Kinemage of the C-alpha trace (Angstrom):
@kinemage 1
@onewidth
@group {chain A} dominant
@subgroup {mainchain}
@vectorlist {calphas} color= white
{ca met a 1} P 18.451 3.733 27.397
{ca ser a 2} L 21.421 5.388 25.689
{ca val a 3} L 22.634 8.808 26.682
{ca his a 4} L 21.555 10.104 23.278
{ca ala a 5} L 17.957 8.975 23.802
{ca met a 6} L 17.475 10.975 26.995
{ca thr a 7} L 14.856 13.712 26.975
{ca ala a 8} L 16.226 16.976 25.663
{ca pro a 9} L 16.321 20.089 27.842
{ca pro a 10} L 13.190 22.049 26.966
{ca ser a 11} L 15.128 25.277 26.691
{ca leu a 12} L 17.060 24.178 23.603
{ca asp a 13} L 15.908 25.460 20.229
{ca leu a 14} L 16.197 23.314 17.132
{ca gly a 15} L 19.669 24.445 16.144
{ca ala a 16} L 21.052 24.177 19.660
{ca leu a 17} L 19.554 20.727 20.116
{ca met a 18} L 21.069 19.494 16.876
{ca arg a 19} L 24.477 20.963 17.715
{ca ser a 20} L 24.458 19.459 21.196
{ca arg a 21} L 23.592 16.004 19.878
{ca arg a 22} L 26.230 16.202 17.181
{ca ala a 23} L 28.788 17.112 19.806
{ca ala a 24} L 27.662 14.316 22.128
{ca arg a 25} L 28.302 11.605 19.553
{ca lys a 26} L 31.499 9.582 19.758
{ca pro a 27} L 33.298 10.670 17.683
{ca lys a 28} L 31.764 14.089 17.316
{ca met a 29} L 29.627 14.405 14.195
{ca thr a 30} L 30.430 17.339 11.949
{ca gln a 31} L 27.878 19.327 9.990
{ca glu a 32} L 29.260 17.773 6.838
{ca ala a 33} L 28.807 14.248 8.219
{ca leu a 34} L 25.257 15.044 9.279
{ca ala a 35} L 24.519 16.490 5.847
{ca thr a 36} L 25.786 13.302 4.212
{ca ala a 37} L 23.658 11.128 6.493
{ca leu a 38} L 20.568 13.217 5.763
{ca gly a 39} L 21.155 13.493 2.029
{ca tyr a 40} L 21.364 17.283 2.121
{ca ser a 41} L 24.170 19.808 1.637
{ca lys a 42} L 26.369 21.165 4.430
{ca ser a 43} L 25.016 24.651 3.766
{ca trp a 44} L 21.480 23.378 4.321
{ca val a 45} L 22.464 21.957 7.723
{ca cys a 46} L 24.121 25.289 8.574
{ca arg a 47} L 20.912 27.132 7.747
{ca val a 48} L 18.815 24.758 9.831
{ca glu a 49} L 21.107 25.075 12.836
{ca gly a 50} L 21.231 28.830 12.306
{ca gly a 51} L 17.455 29.158 12.458
{ca gln a 52} L 17.018 30.101 8.802
{ca ile a 53} L 15.184 26.908 7.824
{ca val a 54} L 12.632 24.885 9.772
{ca pro a 55} L 12.285 21.491 8.050
{ca gln a 56} L 8.916 19.837 7.600
{ca ile a 57} L 7.860 16.953 9.798
{ca glu a 58} L 9.267 14.084 7.732
{ca thr a 59} L 12.685 15.736 7.546
{ca leu a 60} L 12.646 16.443 11.285
{ca leu a 61} L 11.949 12.774 11.893
{ca his a 62} L 14.884 11.856 9.690
{ca ile a 63} L 17.118 14.172 11.707
{ca ala a 64} L 15.782 12.616 14.919
{ca ala a 65} L 16.638 9.129 13.654
{ca val a 66} L 20.174 10.098 12.616
{ca leu a 67} L 20.972 12.013 15.817
{ca asp a 68} L 19.087 9.623 18.135
{ca ile a 69} L 16.811 12.357 19.431
{ca pro a 70} L 13.284 11.548 20.647
{ca pro a 71} L 11.073 12.792 17.796
{ca asp a 72} L 8.736 14.700 20.101
{ca asp a 73} L 11.685 16.617 21.547
{ca leu a 74} L 12.953 17.630 18.127
{ca ile a 75} L 9.519 18.628 16.868
{ca thr a 76} L 8.866 20.677 20.009
{ca ala a 77} L 12.210 22.421 19.575
{ca ala a 78} L 11.375 23.185 15.943
{ca his a 79} L 7.843 24.372 16.701
{ca pro a 80} L 7.703 25.794 20.239
{ca leu a 81} L 4.402 27.050 21.576
{ca gly a 82} L 3.461 30.421 20.190
{ca arg a 83} L 5.485 30.037 17.019
{ca asp a 84} L 3.628 29.877 13.733
{ca pro a 85} L 6.241 29.392 11.033
{ca val a 86} L 5.396 30.742 7.613
{ca gln a 87} L 6.108 28.569 4.623
{ca asp a 88} L 7.966 30.302 1.851
{ca pro a 89} L 6.082 30.018 -1.468
{ca gln a 90} L 9.277 28.902 -3.171
{ca thr a 91} L 9.481 25.795 -0.998
{ca leu a 92} L 5.876 24.629 -1.027
{ca gly a 93} L 5.977 20.871 -1.526
{ca ser a 94} L 9.754 20.770 -1.337
{ca gly a 95} L 10.016 19.504 2.213
{ca val a 96} L 11.118 22.590 4.170
{ca thr a 97} L 9.531 25.499 5.950
{ca thr a 98} L 11.633 28.633 5.954
{ca ala a 99} L 12.093 31.405 8.454
{ca ala a 100} L 14.124 33.352 5.907
{ca thr a 101} L 14.133 33.705 2.142
{ca val a 102} L 15.525 30.713 0.277
{ca thr a 103} L 16.687 31.359 -3.253
{ca ala a 104} L 15.360 29.468 -6.225
{ca gly a 105} L 18.836 28.064 -6.797
{ca asp a 106} L 18.993 26.717 -3.249
{ca his a 107} L 15.569 25.202 -3.664
{ca ala a 108} L 16.545 23.458 -6.879
{ca lys a 109} L 19.637 21.954 -5.263
{ca glu a 110} L 17.783 20.655 -2.243
{ca asp a 111} L 14.708 19.413 -4.091
{ca ala a 112} L 16.560 16.560 -5.782
{ca val a 113} L 17.036 14.751 -2.474
{ca arg a 114} L 13.375 14.941 -1.498
{ca arg a 115} L 11.537 13.467 -4.455
{ca arg a 116} L 10.445 10.224 -2.862
{ca gly a 117} L 7.440 10.841 -0.679
{ca phe a 118} L 5.718 7.609 0.369
{ca leu a 119} L 4.657 8.387 3.857
{ca thr a 120} L 5.390 12.090 3.711
{ca gly a 121} L 1.689 12.663 3.293
{ca ala a 122} L 1.021 10.258 6.144
{ca ala a 123} L 2.067 12.944 8.626
{ca gly a 124} L 5.315 11.604 9.885
{ca leu a 125} L 6.051 7.966 9.155
{ca gly a 126} L 8.381 8.206 6.203
{ca ala a 127} L 11.066 6.045 4.789
{ca val a 128} L 13.639 8.421 6.169
{ca met a 129} L 12.114 8.152 9.621
{ca val a 130} L 12.174 4.427 9.982
{ca thr a 131} L 15.456 3.714 8.270
{ca gly a 132} L 17.565 6.800 8.734
{ca ser a 133} L 18.737 6.126 5.190
{ca pro a 134} L 18.524 8.836 2.551
{ca ala a 135} L 19.190 6.229 -0.114
{ca thr a 136} L 15.937 4.465 0.726
{ca ala a 137} L 14.015 7.701 0.809
{ca thr a 138} L 15.261 9.023 -2.510
{ca ala a 139} L 15.620 5.847 -4.575
{ca arg a 140} L 13.415 5.434 -7.597
{ca pro a 141} L 10.911 2.577 -7.441
{ca pro a 142} L 12.201 -0.709 -8.839
{ca ala a 143} L 10.943 -2.092 -12.129
{ca asp a 144} L 9.583 -5.158 -10.336
{ca pro a 145} L 7.378 -4.355 -7.309
{ca ala a 146} L 7.464 -7.988 -6.199
{ca ala a 147} L 11.253 -7.976 -5.931
{ca ala a 148} L 11.272 -5.084 -3.476
{ca leu a 149} L 8.451 -6.618 -1.464
{ca glu a 150} L 10.166 -9.999 -1.276
{ca glu a 151} L 13.398 -8.345 -0.180
{ca gly a 152} L 11.511 -6.522 2.573
{ca leu a 153} L 9.704 -9.624 3.760
{ca phe a 154} L 12.784 -11.809 3.986
{ca arg a 155} L 15.319 -9.138 4.928
{ca pro a 156} L 13.311 -6.395 6.644
{ca pro a 157} L 14.965 -3.011 7.171
{ca ala a 158} L 16.019 -1.986 10.671
{ca val a 159} L 13.409 0.388 12.040
{ca gly a 160} L 12.228 1.852 15.305
{ca pro a 161} L 8.748 1.978 16.814
{ca val a 162} L 6.425 4.778 15.743
{ca pro a 163} L 3.236 6.258 17.220
{ca leu a 164} L 0.117 4.309 16.347
{ca gly a 165} L -1.531 7.329 14.762
{ca gln a 166} L 1.366 7.748 12.364
{ca leu a 167} L 1.356 4.039 11.581
{ca asp a 168} L -2.348 4.201 10.824
{ca arg a 169} L -1.894 7.170 8.496
{ca ala a 170} L 0.988 5.399 6.780
{ca leu a 171} L -1.194 2.343 6.218
{ca his a 172} L -3.923 4.566 4.800
{ca arg a 173} L -1.470 6.099 2.353
{ca ala a 174} L -0.223 2.659 1.295
{ca arg a 175} L -3.775 1.511 0.799
{ca met a 176} L -4.425 4.531 -1.408
{ca asp a 177} L -1.410 3.602 -3.514
{ca phe a 178} L -2.880 0.132 -3.979
{ca arg a 179} L -6.290 1.470 -4.886
{ca his a 180} L -4.744 3.797 -7.437
{ca ala a 181} L -2.656 0.887 -8.783
{ca arg a 182} L 0.660 2.537 -7.973
{ca tyr a 183} L 2.353 -0.816 -7.515
{ca gln a 184} L 5.954 0.209 -8.070
{ca ala a 185} L 5.729 2.817 -5.336
{ca leu a 186} L 3.880 0.400 -3.077
{ca gly a 187} L 6.524 -2.281 -3.538
{ca thr a 188} L 9.130 0.189 -2.318
{ca glu a 189} L 7.049 1.481 0.556
{ca leu a 190} L 5.599 -1.675 2.063
{ca pro a 191} L 8.820 -3.138 3.514
{ca leu a 192} L 9.267 -0.022 5.631
{ca leu a 193} L 5.650 -0.018 6.739
{ca leu a 194} L 5.711 -3.718 7.616
{ca ala a 195} L 8.955 -3.410 9.564
{ca ala a 196} L 7.647 -0.379 11.437
{ca ala a 197} L 4.410 -2.207 12.270
{ca asp a 198} L 6.322 -5.221 13.613
{ca thr a 199} L 8.693 -3.135 15.717
{ca thr a 200} L 5.901 -0.967 17.067
{ca arg a 201} L 3.762 -3.868 18.283
{ca asp a 202} L 6.807 -5.512 19.866
{ca his a 203} L 7.310 -2.399 22.000
{ca leu a 204} L 3.720 -2.173 23.205
{ca thr a 205} L 1.530 -4.033 25.663
{ca gly a 206} L -2.155 -4.347 26.417
{ca his a 207} L -4.729 -2.587 24.271
{ca ala a 208} L -2.093 -0.553 22.429
{ca arg a 209} L -0.391 -3.756 21.330
{ca glu a 210} L -3.704 -5.145 20.072
{ca gln a 211} L -4.181 -1.978 18.019
{ca ala a 212} L -0.690 -2.354 16.581
{ca cys a 213} L -1.419 -5.991 15.742
{ca thr a 214} L -4.561 -4.903 13.906
{ca leu a 215} L -2.580 -2.423 11.829
{ca ala a 216} L 0.123 -5.024 11.175
{ca ala a 217} L -2.505 -7.533 10.037
{ca tyr a 218} L -3.981 -5.086 7.546
{ca ala a 219} L -0.515 -4.075 6.346
{ca tyr a 220} L 0.487 -7.694 5.711
{ca ser a 221} L -2.840 -8.371 3.997
{ca leu a 222} L -2.087 -5.438 1.717
{ca ala a 223} L 1.346 -6.924 1.048
{ca gly a 224} L -0.397 -10.166 0.144
{ca glu a 225} L -2.628 -8.320 -2.311
{ca leu a 226} L 0.409 -6.851 -4.046
{ca ala a 227} L 2.233 -10.189 -4.090
{ca ser a 228} L -0.840 -11.841 -5.591
{ca lys a 229} L -1.053 -9.161 -8.269
{ca met a 230} L 2.548 -9.841 -9.204
{ca his a 231} L 2.150 -13.653 -9.058
{ca ser a 232} L 4.810 -13.763 -6.349
{ca glu a 233} L 5.145 -16.707 -3.971
{ca ala a 234} L 5.648 -14.112 -1.237
{ca val a 235} L 1.855 -14.063 -0.988
{ca trp a 236} L 2.164 -17.099 1.300
{ca val a 237} L 4.499 -15.316 3.689
{ca ala a 238} L 2.491 -12.105 3.731
{ca ala a 239} L -0.824 -13.910 4.247
{ca asp a 240} L 0.562 -16.107 7.040
{ca arg a 241} L 1.959 -13.101 8.877
{ca ala a 242} L -1.301 -11.226 8.368
{ca leu a 243} L -3.269 -14.073 9.929
{ca ala a 244} L -0.884 -14.357 12.889
{ca ala a 245} L -1.122 -10.616 13.547
{ca gly a 246} L -4.887 -10.689 13.094
{ca arg a 247} L -5.278 -13.444 15.683
{ca ala a 248} L -3.031 -11.532 18.099
{ca ser a 249} L -5.245 -8.477 17.680
{ca gly a 250} L -8.300 -10.341 18.931
{ca gln a 251} L -10.409 -8.526 16.332
{ca pro a 252} L -12.538 -10.507 13.864
{ca ala a 253} L -12.253 -8.108 10.921
{ca pro a 254} L -8.449 -8.272 10.432
{ca ile a 255} L -8.639 -12.044 10.948
{ca gly a 256} L -11.232 -12.293 8.177
{ca glu a 257} L -9.269 -10.097 5.791
{ca ala a 258} L -6.108 -12.120 6.454
{ca ala a 259} L -7.942 -15.416 5.968
{ca arg a 260} L -9.275 -14.154 2.664
{ca met a 261} L -5.742 -13.301 1.575
{ca leu a 262} L -4.463 -16.730 2.642
{ca ser a 263} L -7.252 -18.367 0.650
{ca val a 264} L -6.069 -16.474 -2.440
{ca ala a 265} L -2.586 -17.946 -1.960
{ca met a 266} L -4.101 -21.406 -1.575
{ca arg a 267} L -6.256 -20.969 -4.666
{ca arg a 268} L -3.285 -19.852 -6.749
{ca ala a 269} L -1.507 -23.031 -5.644
{ca gly a 270} L -4.406 -25.131 -6.936
{ca arg a 271} L -5.771 -25.936 -3.473
{ca his a 272} L -9.255 -24.770 -4.314
{ca his a 273} L -11.247 -26.915 -1.881
{ca gln a 274} L -8.947 -26.066 1.034
{ca ala a 275} L -9.187 -22.373 0.199
{ca ala a 276} L -12.975 -22.520 0.166
{ca asp a 277} L -13.028 -24.467 3.447
{ca leu a 278} L -10.850 -21.820 5.101
{ca leu a 279} L -13.217 -19.059 4.035
{ca val a 280} L -16.326 -20.947 5.124
{ca his a 281} L -14.764 -21.702 8.511
{ca thr a 282} L -13.720 -18.089 9.016
{ca asp a 283} L -17.148 -16.872 7.931
{ca arg a 284} L -18.712 -18.971 10.689
{ca gln a 285} L -16.358 -17.392 13.200
{ca leu a 286} L -17.585 -13.939 12.172
{ca ala a 287} L -21.256 -14.889 12.045
{ca asp a 288} L -21.997 -13.609 15.557
{ca asp a 289} L -20.325 -10.243 14.959
{ca ser a 290} L -22.896 -7.768 13.671
{ca thr a 291} L -20.570 -4.780 13.331
{ca glu a 292} L -20.382 -3.176 9.910
{ca gln a 293} L -16.694 -3.973 9.670
{ca ala a 294} L -17.241 -7.675 10.307
{ca leu a 295} L -20.154 -7.744 7.851
{ca ala a 296} L -18.045 -6.036 5.199
{ca val a 297} L -15.259 -8.590 5.666
{ca arg a 298} L -17.768 -11.454 5.508
{ca ala a 299} L -19.118 -10.093 2.221
{ca ala a 300} L -15.581 -9.843 0.828
{ca met a 301} L -14.887 -13.431 1.866
{ca leu a 302} L -18.113 -14.611 0.224
{ca leu a 303} L -17.144 -12.974 -3.053
{ca thr a 304} L -13.686 -14.507 -2.917
{ca cys a 305} L -15.148 -17.880 -1.968
{ca gly a 306} L -17.647 -17.730 -4.827
{ca tyr a 307} L -14.851 -17.201 -7.317
{ca thr a 308} L -12.835 -19.960 -5.634
{ca val a 309} L -15.518 -22.649 -5.844
{ca ala a 310} L -16.045 -21.748 -9.487
{ca his a 311} L -12.549 -23.148 -10.038
{ca tyr a 312} L -13.868 -26.641 -9.383
{ca gly a 313} L -17.113 -26.093 -11.243
{ca asp a 314} L -19.650 -25.580 -8.416
{ca arg a 315} L -21.828 -23.115 -10.288
{ca thr a 316} L -24.706 -23.049 -7.821
{ca ala a 317} L -22.542 -22.416 -4.772
{ca ala a 318} L -20.492 -19.790 -6.592
{ca leu a 319} L -23.463 -17.707 -7.708
{ca asn a 320} L -25.275 -18.131 -4.389
{ca met a 321} L -22.240 -16.756 -2.546
{ca val a 322} L -22.098 -13.731 -4.823
{ca asp a 323} L -25.835 -13.163 -4.240
{ca glu a 324} L -25.379 -13.427 -0.468
{ca ala a 325} L -22.472 -11.009 -0.554
{ca glu a 326} L -24.559 -8.507 -2.510
{ca ser a 327} L -27.372 -8.870 0.018
{ca ile a 328} L -24.963 -7.994 2.827
{ca gly a 329} L -23.475 -5.143 0.813
{ca gln a 330} L -26.889 -3.544 0.345
{ca arg a 331} L -27.102 -3.118 4.135
{ca leu a 332} L -23.732 -1.421 4.411
{ca arg a 333} L -22.659 2.134 3.802
{ca tyr a 334} L -19.116 1.869 2.577
{ca gly a 335} L -17.004 4.783 3.680
{ca pro a 336} L -13.876 5.674 5.674
{ca gly a 337} L -14.829 3.296 8.486
{ca leu a 338} L -14.660 0.323 6.109
{ca glu a 339} L -11.630 1.314 4.070
{ca gln a 340} L -9.606 -1.603 5.489
{ca val a 341} L -11.701 -4.014 3.420
{ca thr a 342} L -10.100 -4.368 0.008
{ca ile a 343} L -13.164 -5.803 -1.749
{ca gln a 344} L -16.430 -3.987 -1.164
{ca ala a 345} L -19.683 -5.771 -1.933
{ca thr a 346} L -21.297 -2.949 -3.855
{ca arg a 347} L -23.629 -3.731 -6.738
{ca glu a 348} L -20.834 -3.094 -9.256
{ca gln a 349} L -18.282 -5.165 -7.357
{ca cys a 350} L -20.657 -8.091 -7.142
{ca ala a 351} L -21.330 -7.808 -10.871
{ca ser a 352} L -17.593 -7.926 -11.441
{ca phe a 353} L -17.344 -11.145 -9.441
{ca arg a 354} L -20.232 -12.676 -11.391
{ca leu a 355} L -18.240 -11.887 -14.509
{ca ser a 356} L -15.192 -13.621 -12.981
{ca val a 357} L -17.287 -16.639 -12.001
{ca phe a 358} L -18.758 -17.048 -15.505
{ca asn a 359} L -15.290 -16.752 -17.009
{ca lys a 360} L -13.936 -19.423 -14.704
{ca leu a 361} L -16.932 -21.706 -15.308
{ca gly a 362} L -16.223 -21.446 -19.020
{ca thr a 363} L -19.552 -19.780 -19.836
{ca pro a 364} L -18.476 -16.328 -21.049
{ca asp a 365} L -21.699 -15.846 -23.037
{ca glu a 366} L -23.542 -15.567 -19.707
{ca ala a 367} L -21.197 -12.772 -18.702
{ca val a 368} L -21.924 -10.556 -21.723
{ca pro a 369} L -25.124 -9.042 -20.231
{ca val a 370} L -23.229 -8.422 -16.972
{ca val a 371} L -20.562 -6.432 -18.791
{ca arg a 372} L -23.078 -4.494 -20.848
{ca arg a 373} L -25.112 -3.495 -17.784
{ca ala a 374} L -22.114 -2.495 -15.690
{ca asn a 375} L -21.016 1.106 -15.368
{ca pro a 376} L -17.239 1.107 -14.789
{ca asn a 377} L -17.382 4.664 -13.462
{ca arg a 378} L -19.223 3.379 -10.397
{ca phe a 379} L -16.337 1.229 -9.276
{ca pro a 380} L -14.725 2.895 -6.254
{ca thr a 381} L -11.062 2.721 -7.288
{ca ala a 382} L -8.801 2.592 -10.323
{ca glu a 383} L -7.624 -0.854 -9.247
{ca arg a 384} L -11.176 -2.219 -9.216
{ca arg a 385} L -12.057 -0.566 -12.547
{ca ala a 386} L -8.951 -2.060 -14.115
{ca arg a 387} L -9.835 -5.456 -12.656
{ca phe a 388} L -13.293 -5.245 -14.234
{ca his a 389} L -11.853 -4.376 -17.651
{ca thr a 390} L -9.346 -7.231 -17.296
{ca asp a 391} L -12.138 -9.723 -16.688
{ca ala a 392} L -14.087 -8.221 -19.594
{ca ala a 393} L -11.026 -8.755 -21.797
{ca arg a 394} L -10.870 -12.396 -20.673
{ca met a 395} L -14.541 -12.806 -21.478
{ca trp a 396} L -14.224 -11.356 -24.998
{ca his a 397} L -11.068 -13.403 -25.550
{ca gln a 398} L -12.902 -16.632 -24.668
{ca ile a 399} L -15.713 -15.658 -27.008
{ca gly a 400} L -13.174 -14.978 -29.759
{ca asn a 401} L -13.830 -11.277 -30.261
{ca asp a 402} L -10.308 -9.902 -30.604
{ca thr a 403} L -11.405 -6.336 -31.302
{ca arg a 404} L -13.336 -6.071 -28.059
{ca thr a 405} L -10.620 -7.928 -26.179
{ca phe a 406} L -8.118 -5.274 -27.235
{ca ala a 407} L -10.562 -2.467 -26.413
{ca ala a 408} L -10.907 -3.855 -22.892
{ca leu a 409} L -7.122 -4.119 -22.534
{ca arg a 410} L -6.745 -0.502 -23.593
{ca ala a 411} L -9.350 0.399 -20.959
{ca val a 412} L -7.178 -1.356 -18.373
{ca glu a 413} L -4.207 0.770 -19.376
{ca his a 414} L -6.317 3.927 -19.358
{ca glu a 415} L -7.536 3.309 -15.830
{ca ala a 416} L -4.285 2.034 -14.335
{ca pro a 417} L -1.162 1.712 -16.516
{ca glu a 418} L 0.603 -0.531 -14.005
{ca glu a 419} L -2.307 -2.986 -14.100
{ca ala a 420} L -1.618 -3.474 -17.789
{ca arg a 421} L 1.892 -4.672 -16.890
{ca arg a 422} L 0.719 -7.365 -14.481
{ca pro a 423} L 1.763 -10.916 -15.492
{ca ser a 424} L -1.775 -12.159 -16.143
{ca val a 425} L -2.679 -9.137 -18.253
{ca lys a 426} L 0.573 -9.372 -20.182
{ca ala a 427} L -0.184 -13.028 -20.885
{ca leu a 428} L -3.556 -12.029 -22.317
{ca thr a 429} L -1.880 -9.351 -24.431
{ca ala a 430} L 0.656 -11.888 -25.688
{ca asp a 431} L -2.109 -14.286 -26.703
{ca leu a 432} L -3.707 -11.504 -28.692
{ca leu a 433} L -0.401 -10.402 -30.183
{ca tyr a 434} L 0.505 -13.856 -31.453
{ca ser a 435} L -2.917 -14.556 -32.921
{ca ser a 436} L -3.659 -14.098 -36.589
{ca thr a 437} L -5.535 -10.866 -35.978
{ca asn a 438} L -3.826 -7.656 -37.058
{ca leu a 439} L -5.228 -5.012 -34.739
{ca pro a 440} L -4.075 -1.416 -35.258
{ca gly a 441} L -2.081 -0.252 -32.258
{ca leu a 442} L -1.693 -3.689 -30.681
{ca arg a 443} L 2.053 -3.950 -31.157
{ca glu a 444} L 2.567 -0.500 -29.710
{ca phe a 445} L 0.365 -1.417 -26.755
{ca ala a 446} L 2.336 -4.614 -26.240
{ca ala a 447} L 5.618 -2.718 -26.272
{ca arg a 448} L 4.328 -0.170 -23.753
{ca thr a 449} L 3.188 -2.882 -21.381
{ca gly a 450} L 6.338 -4.963 -21.600
{ca val a 451} L 5.168 -7.679 -24.010
{ca his a 452} L 7.728 -8.270 -26.751
{ca ser a 453} L 6.969 -9.768 -30.111
């Protein structure tokens, strides 16, 4: 353990602790150097050390990372027992809590360096915490979410271990970004989350390590979902790591979710029979687990498997698997306890998979009643609603109804604009654009979603 990582004297307040750690560094770190490392101004650091500003949790964790202070020590120094800091109305949402008045001009200057907020809302695990890099924390999301994810998978950022509770909340926030189809933000955030999950489990043993492996498995499965959305070959890497972490966790649910993700990678590579075999084998492994989580994962695997076998024309098996998944889903009450499962076997979700199966079987006419009966508002997330409208667009496109195809594509954009920029959706838009049909607004839609005429 380095001298800088030793427990801080409990008598030090926040400013004194920061000053002492700056002085202890070799060479001594100035306020200006600390400000540069944090992405703030020197005057801001002066106010923090002078007791005028008490930063919020994510900023404190950034300071802890830069000065090599145990986070708990710094947080305790900032919020000693009996102190109830009051947040100045001018700084609500800006990342600081003030013990004195901060001018609007000061707020405007400081706000520019705190705009990125991935895991800010996850109560402590932020980009600034795990990297100590203000550039990572403040950078705008890249145009290509897959590029950032691939960079993170193959060249992960250097991070430190974090408490499991914070890791769990960070994963929840990332999952919410996926469900709201915020893929650019997610592509930026996931590398930090994945690196933190890996480092955390490597520093733990026993039951705590198994918990960390579970979180890592779900995080890598989520990375696989994003890679699949973007048609990135990184889906193989993410799915493989998810399965390895799931097996290390000893828990059936993360294993099942990871296996489902790996089957998606296999299916995209044209290995349809192998993908189906993997899902069937994993389903048998979960058959003796009657927990709701295991049942929910089994239902998700059945839906994925049904769509997979439709790729090689097994209509009966495909529809039977969707029916079985719906039967399981009727016995479950989907809620916070089952949020780890990406695909939920609700009535609407199962209808959406029937639509996908009919499309893949080349019988879109059979899917028309499914679309007409479905209520998109009952889908649980923007991502799932957009997926339904995408499959509806494919159905109408196969039938040859360009007007309804375009209406479905516009519904995709309405629900989740970033879904409309996915490669498969852009390909569908391009097909429509280059057809003989002259649909009002189509060229503008194509331009907005990145399809060029």
